Steps between C-alpha positions, in 0.01 A plus 500: 500500500757383756514624848835577666531445872780678662627268768793721622288748686651569846242534775551724794560364857140580588367338199689183566347471846159471343381636836251767361338228285471259783335755724252592224415134459456439860277814537275367214479154662432640852220723363335215327537282813343751740220591259411134461540440883289795631316611175168332596464709823368824342276282282342327790462828697312655203754769428576367150258358259748288296755263653863569403570135534471299179430176689169322405316350778412193313178324620335840544640677201529342147762599235362603163710288255583635157340322201820344398540317835523122459309334778357153488382372162120465457269354235265732324140412524249585219162645556341156475714362778735299286874553502648684184766228478496257209747263667778549232776442764720787387505645857594163639790475257611865550515456885857464609399370840255240358230605744209490251314175433229484233282211380277598201144386453341491157148566372273193520361562149199700598469858369706691757673833445815357669705245309763449778532606851715395802358217707783546754690828531727507811764743601731412790586833656764345723705447188397803287763777450242766381706558185205578266609267228155320508327832440731576200459159348116479512351566153136531637562756784385243749768516772606832663717615779277648762586750779430255773815401689340372828535131445711382801382176653626280782451179283658454156213296390271797534726690248362276218223698346243332276310644209199606709732689741689670210192629319466880506240696308623698201353823642737469799801468268416762249781735599759230464343374174536854348844529632614175338337579178687837482820342617506204262328678202824652378657154471224353283632423152 
């Protein structure tokens, strides 16, 4: 169905001034400005229980991030303390910023439940673009995007996280694990 737009409509002199619309817009902007400028006063005096201001006072107040939020990537740690990673290198290949470095270590021949694991697993957060490709590429559900975004440092060398710093217990990542299973389950062939 095609839409027809009549471009030959003649506007009145008052409509061509756009004055009423400008006044409405300035009124809305002024209202928001003064509510944000003086809106904390009734809250501080105890007259209101809720602040009309949407600003979050960051160090004292924390934001509850949604489950789909992509913070810094972390490595899932099993109940026995070992990483769930098998050092396949797919996350390293999928990373467009090349910030992941993995060196695999193999079983020494003794009976062990792990055949391969990462000997070195580093992520350089100074380079990471938090795209989530590593999480999508991992076949073992070993790397996940956490809700942690407080990774600012004064020295770039401190932004290189090692395997021990990246390990996060599976219990802490359970919401994200369930979310990714539901999200990627419809694409399994």
